[in-house]
C-alpha positions as CSV (number, residue, x, y, z in Angstrom):
1,X,0.0,0.0,0.0
2,X,1.3,3.4,-0.9
3,X,1.7,5.9,1.9
4,X,2.6,9.5,1.4
5,X,3.2,12.5,3.6
6,X,2.6,16.0,2.5
7,X,5.6,17.6,4.2
8,X,8.7,16.8,6.3
9,X,6.9,18.1,9.5
10,X,4.0,15.7,8.8
11,X,6.4,12.8,8.4
12,X,8.3,13.8,11.5
13,X,5.1,13.8,13.5
14,X,4.2,10.3,12.2
15,X,7.6,9.1,13.2
16,X,7.1,10.6,16.7
17,X,3.8,8.7,17.1
18,X,5.4,5.5,15.9
19,X,8.3,6.0,18.3
20,X,5.9,6.4,21.2
21,X,3.8,3.4,20.2
22,X,7.0,1.3,19.7
23,X,8.2,2.2,23.2
24,X,4.9,0.7,24.6
25,X,5.4,-2.3,22.3
26,X,8.9,-2.9,23.8
27,X,7.5,-2.6,27.3
28,X,4.9,-5.3,26.5
29,X,7.5,-7.7,25.0
30,X,10.0,-6.9,27.8
31,X,13.0,-6.4,25.5
32,X,14.5,-4.2,22.8
33,X,13.0,-4.9,19.4
34,X,15.9,-5.2,16.9
35,X,13.4,-5.3,14.1
36,X,12.1,-1.8,14.9
37,X,12.4,-0.4,11.3
38,X,9.8,-3.0,10.0
39,X,7.6,-2.3,13.1
40,X,7.7,1.5,12.5
41,X,6.9,1.0,8.8
42,X,4.0,-1.3,9.5
43,X,2.6,1.1,12.1
44,X,2.9,4.2,9.8
45,X,1.3,2.5,6.8
46,X,-1.5,1.2,8.9
47,X,-2.1,4.5,10.7
48,X,-2.2,6.4,7.3
49,X,-4.7,3.8,6.0
50,X,-6.9,4.0,9.1
51,X,-6.4,0.4,9.8
52,X,-5.9,-1.4,13.2
53,X,-2.4,-0.6,14.5
54,X,0.2,-3.2,15.5
55,X,0.6,-3.9,19.2
């Protein structure tokens, strides 16, 4: 699915939301997630599409 952001500030805000959600994800799994780039990407694409977000 294609996901676009209209500006750098909009992309930066999406990254901040993904970072906050990923911090909660790492708390739930009890360890650092070395696969964080894939998790961020999935989160951001789903968020932009209005789909259920990863946990």
